[in-house]
matplotlib code that plots the C-alpha trace (Angstrom):
import matplotlib.pyplot as plt

x = [-13.5, -13.3, -14.9, -11.7, -8.9, -6.5, -2.7, -1.3, 2.1, 4.7, 4.8, 8.5, 10.0, 6.8, 6.5, 4.3, 6.6, 5.9, 7.3, 9.0, 6.4, 2.8, 0.3, -3.4, -5.6, -8.9, -12.0, -12.1, -15.9, -16.5, -13.1, -13.3, -10.1, -9.8, -6.5, -2.9, -0.5, 3.2, 5.6, 8.5, 12.0, 15.0, 16.1, 12.6, 12.8, 16.3, 15.0, 12.2, 14.4, 17.0, 14.2, 12.9, 16.4, 17.1, 13.7, 14.2, 16.0, 13.2, 10.6, 12.6, 12.9, 9.3, 7.4, 4.8, 2.0, 3.0, 2.9, -0.4, -1.8, -0.8, -2.6, -5.7, -5.7, -5.7, -8.7, -10.5, -9.7, -10.7, -14.0, -14.8, -14.0, -15.3, -17.8, -15.1, -12.7, -15.3, -16.0, -12.3, -12.1, -15.3, -14.0, -10.4, -11.0, -14.6, -15.5, -19.2, -19.8, -21.4, -18.4, -16.1, -17.8, -17.2, -13.5, -13.2, -14.9, -12.3, -9.5, -10.6, -10.5, -7.0, -5.6, -7.4, -5.7, -2.4, -2.8, -3.6, -0.7, 1.8, 1.3, 1.9, 5.1, 6.3, 9.4, 9.9, 12.2, 14.0, 15.4, 18.8, 19.4, 17.3, 20.6, 23.9, 26.1, 23.2, 23.1, 22.6, 21.9, 18.7, 17.8, 15.2, 14.1, 13.0, 11.7, 13.3, 12.1, 13.6, 14.2, 12.9, 10.0, 9.4, 5.7, 4.2, 0.5, -2.2, -5.3, -8.0, -8.0, -6.3, -7.0, -7.1, -4.1, -2.1, -3.2, -2.0, 1.5, 1.5, -0.4, 2.1, 5.1, 4.2, 3.1, 6.5, 8.5, 9.6, 9.5, 7.9, 8.4, 5.1, 4.5, 0.8, -0.7, -0.7, -4.5, -5.3, -2.9, -5.5, -6.3, -2.7, -2.2, -5.5, -4.1, -0.8, -2.7, -4.3, -1.0, 0.4, -2.5, -2.1, 1.5, 3.6, 7.2, 8.6, 10.2, 8.3, 6.0, 6.8, 4.5, 6.0, 3.9, 5.3, 6.3, 7.2, 10.5, 11.5, 10.0, 9.5, 12.9, 14.8, 13.0, 13.8, 17.4, 18.4, 20.5, 18.9, 15.6, 15.5, 12.3, 9.9, 6.3, 4.4, 0.9, 0.4, 1.1, 3.4, 5.5, 6.3, 6.7, 9.2, 11.1, 11.2, 12.4, 15.2, 16.4, 16.0, 19.0, 19.1, 16.3, 13.3, 10.5, 6.7, 4.8, 1.0, 0.5, -2.2, -4.9, -7.7, -9.6, -12.1, -15.0, -16.3, -20.0, -20.8, -23.9, -26.0, -25.7, -28.6, -28.1, -30.5, -28.5, -25.1, -25.9, -26.2, -22.9, -21.2, -22.5, -21.1, -17.7, -17.6, -18.7, -17.8, -15.8, -16.1, -14.0, -10.9, -10.2, -7.2, -9.5, -12.4, -14.3, -13.2, -13.8, -16.8, -16.8, -20.2, -21.1, -22.9, -26.1, -26.5, -24.9, -28.0, -29.8, -26.8, -26.1, -29.7, -30.1, -26.6, -27.1, -30.5, -29.1, -26.0, -28.3, -30.1, -26.9, -27.1, -24.4, -23.6, -22.2, -20.0, -21.4, -24.9, -25.6, -27.6, -24.7, -23.2, -20.8, -19.1, -16.1, -13.0, -9.8, -8.8, -10.1, -7.1, -8.5, -11.9, -10.3, -8.2, -11.2, -13.2, -10.3, -10.1, -13.9, -13.6, -10.8, -13.0, -15.9, -13.6, -12.4, -16.0, -17.0, -20.5, -21.2, -24.3, -24.5, -22.8, -19.6, -20.3, -19.3, -21.0, -18.3, -15.6, -18.1, -17.8, -21.2, -21.2, -20.2, -20.8, -18.9, -19.6, -17.8, -14.3, -11.0, -8.3, -5.9, -8.1, -6.9, -10.2, -9.4, -5.6, -4.8, -6.2, -9.1, -9.4, -12.8, -16.5, -16.0, -16.8, -16.6, -19.0, -17.9, -19.4, -17.5, -18.3, -16.5, -14.9, -11.5, -11.9, -12.8, -9.8, -7.5, -8.9, -8.6, -4.9, -4.2, -3.2, 0.0, -1.8, -2.8, -4.1, -7.5, -10.1, -13.5, -15.8, -19.5, -20.3, -22.4, -19.9, -17.3, -15.0, -15.1, -14.4, -11.3, -10.1, -10.4, -8.6, -5.7, -5.5, -6.1, -2.7, -3.5, -2.7, -6.3, -9.1, -12.6, -15.2, -18.8, -17.8, -16.4, -12.6, -13.3, -13.7, -11.1, -11.0, -8.0, -6.4, -6.3, -3.1, -3.4, -1.2, -0.6, 1.6, 3.1, 2.8, 0.3, 3.4, 4.9, 4.9, 1.7, -0.3, -2.8, -1.5, 0.2, 1.7, 2.9, 4.5, 6.6, 7.6, 8.6, 10.7, 14.0, 14.2, 17.1, 18.5, 19.9, 21.5, 22.4, 25.2, 24.7, 27.7, 30.4]
y = [-21.2, -24.2, -24.0, -25.2, -22.7, -23.3, -23.0, -21.5, -22.0, -19.9, -20.4, -20.6, -22.2, -24.0, -25.6, -24.9, -24.5, -24.2, -21.2, -21.1, -18.7, -17.8, -15.0, -15.1, -13.5, -12.2, -10.8, -7.0, -7.3, -10.1, -10.7, -14.4, -16.2, -16.9, -18.6, -18.9, -17.0, -17.8, -15.0, -15.3, -15.2, -13.7, -17.1, -17.6, -14.3, -15.2, -18.5, -16.8, -14.2, -16.9, -19.0, -16.0, -15.1, -18.7, -18.9, -15.5, -17.1, -19.7, -17.0, -14.7, -17.5, -18.7, -17.9, -15.2, -17.6, -19.8, -16.9, -15.9, -19.4, -19.6, -16.3, -17.5, -20.6, -18.5, -16.6, -19.8, -21.2, -17.9, -17.8, -21.3, -20.3, -16.7, -17.2, -18.7, -15.8, -13.2, -14.8, -14.8, -11.1, -10.4, -12.3, -11.0, -7.4, -6.9, -5.9, -6.1, -9.3, -7.5, -5.3, -8.3, -10.0, -6.9, -7.0, -10.7, -9.8, -7.0, -9.3, -11.7, -8.8, -7.8, -11.2, -11.3, -8.0, -9.4, -12.5, -10.2, -7.9, -10.8, -11.2, -7.6, -6.4, -4.4, -2.5, -0.1, 0.6, 3.9, 5.4, 6.5, 8.4, 11.1, 12.3, 12.9, 9.9, 7.5, 6.5, 2.8, 2.1, 0.9, 0.6, -1.5, -1.6, -4.6, -4.9, -7.5, -8.6, -6.7, -9.8, -10.2, -8.0, -7.3, -6.7, -5.2, -4.9, -3.3, -4.7, -2.7, -4.6, -7.8, -9.7, -7.1, -5.0, -8.3, -8.9, -5.5, -6.6, -10.3, -9.9, -7.6, -9.2, -12.7, -11.3, -9.7, -12.7, -11.6, -13.5, -12.2, -12.2, -11.0, -9.6, -9.2, -7.0, -8.6, -8.3, -9.8, -12.7, -15.3, -13.7, -13.8, -17.5, -18.3, -16.8, -18.6, -21.9, -20.9, -20.0, -23.3, -25.2, -23.1, -24.5, -21.5, -22.6, -23.1, -20.0, -17.7, -16.7, -16.7, -15.5, -14.6, -13.1, -11.3, -7.9, -5.0, -4.7, -8.3, -9.1, -5.7, -4.2, -7.4, -7.4, -3.7, -4.0, -7.2, -6.5, -9.5, -7.7, -5.5, -3.6, -2.9, -2.1, -0.9, 0.3, 1.8, 4.9, 7.8, 7.4, 3.7, 4.5, 7.3, 4.9, 2.3, 4.8, 5.9, 2.3, 1.1, 2.8, 2.3, -0.2, 0.6, 1.7, 2.2, 3.7, 4.1, 6.0, 8.1, 10.5, 12.7, 12.7, 15.5, 16.3, 19.7, 20.3, 23.1, 25.2, 23.8, 20.1, 17.7, 17.1, 14.2, 12.3, 12.7, 12.3, 8.4, 8.3, 10.5, 8.5, 5.4, 7.1, 8.3, 5.1, 2.1, -0.3, 2.1, 4.7, 2.5, 3.1, 5.0, 7.1, 7.3, 10.5, 12.5, 16.2, 17.6, 21.3, 22.5, 25.8, 28.0, 28.1, 24.3, 23.8, 23.6, 21.3, 19.0, 18.7, 17.9, 15.2, 13.7, 13.5, 11.8, 9.2, 8.5, 8.0, 5.2, 3.1, -0.2, -1.0, -4.5, -7.9, -8.0, -11.4, -9.9, -9.0, -6.0, -4.5, -1.3, -0.4, -2.7, -2.6, -0.6, -2.7, -2.2, -0.7, 1.7, 3.2, 3.7, 5.6, 7.7, 8.6, 9.6, 11.8, 13.5, 14.1, 15.6, 17.9, 19.1, 19.8, 21.7, 23.8, 24.8, 22.1, 20.7, 17.0, 16.7, 12.9, 10.1, 10.7, 7.7, 4.1, 0.7, -1.7, -1.4, 0.2, 3.9, 5.2, 7.0, 10.6, 13.9, 17.0, 20.6, 23.9, 22.3, 24.3, 23.0, 22.6, 20.0, 16.4, 15.2, 17.6, 17.6, 14.0, 10.7, 9.6, 6.1, 5.9, 6.5, 10.3, 12.9, 16.7, 19.0, 22.6, 25.6, 27.5, 30.7, 29.7, 26.8, 28.6, 28.6, 24.9, 24.0, 25.9, 24.0, 20.6, 21.4, 22.6, 19.1, 17.1, 14.4, 14.3, 10.9, 11.6, 14.3, 14.8, 17.6, 17.6, 20.3, 20.9, 23.5, 22.1, 25.1, 24.6, 20.9, 21.6, 24.2, 21.8, 19.1, 21.5, 23.0, 20.1, 18.8, 15.1, 11.9, 11.6, 14.0, 12.6, 14.8, 14.2, 11.4, 10.8, 10.3, 6.8, 5.4, 2.9, 0.2, -2.1, -1.3, 2.5, 4.2, 4.7, 6.7, 10.1, 13.1, 14.7, 12.4, 10.1, 8.5, 7.9, 5.4, 4.0, 0.8, -0.5, -3.6, -2.2, 0.7, -1.6, -3.9, -0.9, -0.3, -3.9, -4.2, -2.8, -1.1, -2.4, -0.8, -2.9, -1.2, -2.8, -1.1, -1.9, 0.0, -2.3]
z = [8.7, 11.1, 14.5, 16.2, 16.6, 13.7, 14.0, 10.9, 9.4, 7.6, 3.8, 2.8, -0.3, -1.1, 2.4, 5.3, 8.3, 12.1, 13.9, 17.3, 18.7, 18.0, 18.6, 19.0, 16.3, 17.6, 15.8, 16.1, 16.4, 18.9, 20.4, 19.7, 18.9, 15.2, 14.8, 16.1, 13.9, 13.5, 14.6, 12.3, 13.7, 11.9, 10.6, 9.1, 7.2, 6.1, 4.8, 2.9, 1.3, 0.3, -1.3, -3.3, -4.4, -5.6, -7.4, -9.2, -12.2, -12.6, -12.7, -15.0, -17.5, -17.3, -20.5, -20.3, -21.2, -18.3, -15.8, -17.2, -16.9, -13.2, -12.6, -14.5, -12.4, -9.2, -10.7, -11.2, -7.8, -6.1, -8.0, -6.7, -3.1, -3.2, -0.3, 1.9, 1.0, 1.9, 5.3, 6.1, 5.4, 7.4, 10.4, 10.6, 9.5, 10.7, 7.2, 6.6, 4.6, 1.6, 1.4, 1.8, -1.1, -3.2, -2.2, -3.3, -6.6, -7.1, -6.2, -8.9, -11.4, -10.2, -10.9, -14.2, -15.2, -14.0, -16.2, -19.2, -18.5, -18.3, -22.0, -23.0, -21.3, -24.3, -25.2, -28.1, -31.0, -31.4, -34.6, -33.5, -36.8, -35.3, -33.8, -35.7, -35.4, -35.1, -38.7, -39.4, -35.7, -34.3, -30.6, -28.8, -25.2, -23.2, -19.7, -17.4, -13.9, -11.1, -8.9, -5.4, -4.4, -0.7, -0.2, 3.0, 3.0, 5.3, 7.0, 5.2, 1.9, 3.0, -0.2, -2.9, -1.8, -1.6, -5.2, -6.2, -5.1, -6.1, -9.4, -11.2, -9.5, -10.7, -14.1, -14.7, -13.6, -10.1, -6.8, -3.6, 0.1, 1.6, 5.0, 5.6, 8.3, 11.7, 12.1, 8.6, 7.9, 7.1, 3.8, 2.7, 3.8, 1.9, -1.3, -0.8, -0.8, -4.1, -5.8, -4.5, -6.1, -9.3, -9.8, -8.8, -8.5, -5.0, -3.6, -5.9, -3.1, 0.6, 3.3, 6.7, 9.5, 12.5, 13.8, 11.6, 13.4, 12.8, 9.4, 7.7, 8.7, 7.6, 4.2, 3.6, 4.7, 2.8, -0.3, -2.1, -2.1, -5.2, -4.5, -1.6, -2.3, 0.8, 1.6, 5.1, 7.2, 6.1, 9.2, 8.4, 4.7, 5.3, 7.5, 4.8, 2.2, 4.6, 5.2, 1.6, 0.1, -3.7, -3.7, -5.9, -3.5, -4.1, -1.3, -1.0, 2.2, 3.8, 2.7, 3.9, 0.7, -0.1, -2.4, -3.5, -4.1, -6.5, -6.2, -9.2, -8.5, -7.7, -4.0, -3.9, -6.5, -4.9, -1.2, -1.3, -3.1, -0.6, 2.3, 0.7, 0.2, 3.8, 5.7, 3.6, 5.8, 8.7, 6.8, 6.9, 3.2, 2.0, -0.3, 2.2, 1.9, 4.9, 4.0, 2.1, 1.0, 0.0, -1.7, 0.7, -1.5, -1.0, 2.4, 4.6, 2.2, 1.8, 5.6, 6.4, 3.7, 4.3, 8.0, 7.6, 5.2, 7.4, 10.4, 8.6, 8.2, 10.1, 12.5, 13.9, 13.2, 10.0, 9.1, 8.9, 5.2, 6.3, 8.2, 6.8, 9.6, 12.0, 14.4, 13.9, 13.5, 17.2, 20.4, 20.3, 17.0, 18.6, 21.5, 19.2, 17.1, 20.1, 21.3, 18.0, 18.0, 21.5, 20.4, 17.5, 19.9, 22.3, 19.3, 18.4, 15.9, 15.9, 16.0, 13.9, 14.1, 16.1, 18.0, 20.2, 20.4, 20.8, 21.9, 19.2, 16.8, 16.3, 15.2, 11.8, 12.7, 10.9, 12.1, 11.0, 11.3, 11.7, 11.5, 9.1, 12.0, 13.9, 13.7, 12.2, 9.3, 8.8, 9.7, 8.4, 10.6, 9.2, 10.9, 10.1, 10.5, 7.8, 8.0, 6.1, 5.7, 4.0, 1.2, -0.7, -3.9, -5.7, -5.5, -1.7, -1.7, -3.9, -1.5, 1.4, -0.3, -1.2, 2.4, 3.4, 3.8, 1.7, -1.9, -3.0, -4.8, -4.7, -6.3, -7.5, -8.3, -10.8, -14.0, -15.3, -17.5, -17.0, -13.2, -13.7, -15.8, -13.4, -10.5, -12.5, -13.1, -9.6, -7.3, -6.1, -5.9, -7.8, -9.1, -9.7, -10.1, -11.9, -10.7, -8.4, -4.9, -4.4, -3.1, -6.6, -7.8, -10.3, -10.4, -13.7, -13.4, -12.3, -8.5, -6.2, -4.7, -4.1, -1.0, 2.0, 0.1, -1.3, -4.8, -7.5, -9.0, -8.6, -11.2, -12.8, -15.9, -13.9, -11.2, -13.8, -14.9, -11.4, -10.9, -14.1, -15.3, -18.7, -20.7, -23.9, -26.8, -29.8, -33.1, -35.1, -38.7, -39.8, -41.2]

ax = plt.figure().add_subplot(projection="3d")
ax.plot(x, y, z, "-o")
ax.set_aspect("equal")
plt.show()
């Protein structure tokens, strides 16, 4: 990052363009001005969509090996500039630098997976003579790019969640209009530079920053956009689906992920993992560990050891490699979190740790004896807050986990294989993790949820399926 305030430009049709108006981007931690960010007008978005629409034929005809080579070049460029990329994330998102470096490493993996998947977008053959009248006919399926993909991404993984949209879209021969989160546009512009250097055709990627109402709504409504892929809040996601009409839509929305602790597990072994799941990036992770249900026989021991470990986390500057927890993305989120903590206390919950702020940092907070109706339990906190509640049985814990409007991922720690299988069957979520926290994700696994956690799946191969149309071709050999 340069010391002088940089004035960024829109990236449309392979050109860097000035906007009519700009907004100031500030660090969530220090408040310093990081850059001036272009606020796209309707005509800018129109130009971006038109460019993507025109480029769609070029991308659709591009051989798979060429698409893969572009993605491989992005991987190489990002590896060379990994330190710079991590610093951008740390500054604009207040993500601790060690965690930011881990995100960059994952982003590299995501584009690697995309390069690999570009070469294996397969169809299948079907023996039509399995049905009467199908004699001497053979069918095959092919997957074709869907066209223009509108991608709307959140602040919390500003590089890797962009990669989960761009990677499969480019791999499958689509074009993209990308609207990054307003707080984290620098990561998106950085990646656009890499794709430009990697030789991506003009118009295949367009990055437009601005308000959701101006940019996002126009992307969703435009008939030239064939698919919208969105990661963010359920409220916005539901609005997108209502406006999208017959467009393909993939939504990765909210969560309040939970883990169950069975009675026979080794508490010392799992506490550090649970602390990581609850407080990584200040809890601003879609699958952050928010609720912990512990069997009554291990409850006191778990609470004591977890609270001690959480209290040892270092808070401070995101650029300090020792920092575990830094500022929330905005002061408004700090105030909301404190209000939810106060509501829980008024309802009889016990704050065992934290519950206070230092500037825009909310100290790691542990809350006990919460009711399912409290906001810290039934909504998504997106903050360094975790609840620990006592249960008398695994069945009770499963019921409590399922008593949620969300269903992204859930975990269970148990040494009993029968309990593990029962949890896998009964937990109403998109992913069940046995002997791990729900915060685990690698970038090629199918990832997505049920209920208000959204629908559709990410994970490169699965996203490619979402971003392509299945076409059936039948040969009639009867003469």
